[in-house]
Structure formats: structure tokens, C-alpha cells
N, C-alpha and C positions, 0 to 999 in steps of 0.2 A: 882126362877123358874129354872127348869132344861132344858137341850137342847131339849128334846122331846117336851116339852110344847111350846118352841119358834118355833120349826119346824112346829107345828100345827098352830101357829099364822101366820107364814110366808106363809104357804100353804093357809090360809084364805085370806091373802092379795093378793096372786097370783090369787086365784079364783075370787076375786073381781075386778081383772084387774089392780091392782097397779103395778108399776114398782119397781125396787130394791130401788131406792132413796125414793120413796113414802112410801114403806114398812118400811124402816129404820127410816124415819121421824115419822111415825105413832107409831112404837115401842118405839122410844125415848120419845114421848109425853105421851103415855099410860103407859109405864113402865120405868120411868126415872132412877130409882135406880137399876133396874135389867136387863135392856136390854143390851145385849152384843154388843160391837162395830162391825159394818160391818157384822152382822150375816146373812143377806140375801145373801151376796156374798159368805160367807163361806159355807153355806148350798147349795147355788147355785140355782138361779132361772132357770138356764140352765137345771138342773135336772128335774124340774117341766115341763119345755117347752118340754123336750124329752118324756114326758109322764110318768116319774117315779114319781108317786104321793104319794108313801109310805113315811111316816115320820119316819120310823124306821132307825136305823143305818144300813148301808150296810156292808156286810161282807168284811173283809180285809184279804189279805194273810199275814201271819206272818212268821217271820224267824223260821226255825225249832229250836226246843228247844234242847239245848245240855244237854246230860245226862251223868254224870260221876258216874258210879256205880262200885263196886268191880267186878261184873260179867263182865261188858264191859272191864274194865282194864285188867282182867285176859285173856279174849279172845284175845285182841290185843297183849298182852305180848306173848301168845302162838303162834300167827301168826308170830310175829317177830322172835321168836326163831326157828320156822320151816323154815322160808325163810328170811335170813338176808338182802337180796337185795330188800325186799318189801318196797315200798315207800308209805307213808301215806300223803295224801293231806289234 
């Protein structure tokens, strides 16, 4: 099973009124070979308690991607040639 399916099962446990330990025990019994360890804590019952009932992945901020292209290198090279005191951070 994938993460999404386990989130749905954990949401089911939450809506049935089970706590994290009961949900983990139920997952271990029903899906012994595939149930990930400590999954309710990772996904977070707190998320469901806050009212975030969606089982989709939440968006995460990512580091900006670094792009090294000939065009960017040439632009920086020209900037440095025009102003040799220019500092690049």
C-alpha cells in the first residue's frame, strides 16, 4: 500500500474515535506486512484534530533550484567586468 491509502485508513480510525495507539494497533493487526511503523504519529492525528481532513500531501516550500546555464554565466561575467567591486552572495 502507498502513503495515500494509509492516510485514508488512519482518517477512518480517527473518524471512528480511535486514538493513535489504537489506530496503530489496528493497522498492525489488519496489515501486518505493509503497515508502516508509527504511521499515525507521522501523518499526525493533530492534523485531523485541527480540522484538516484532507488525506492529500500538503504543499511544501522547496529550496530554489540552482540553474547554471551559459546565458546566466555570461550575464554574471559581464556584470563583474563592468563593476569589479561587485559582491556576489
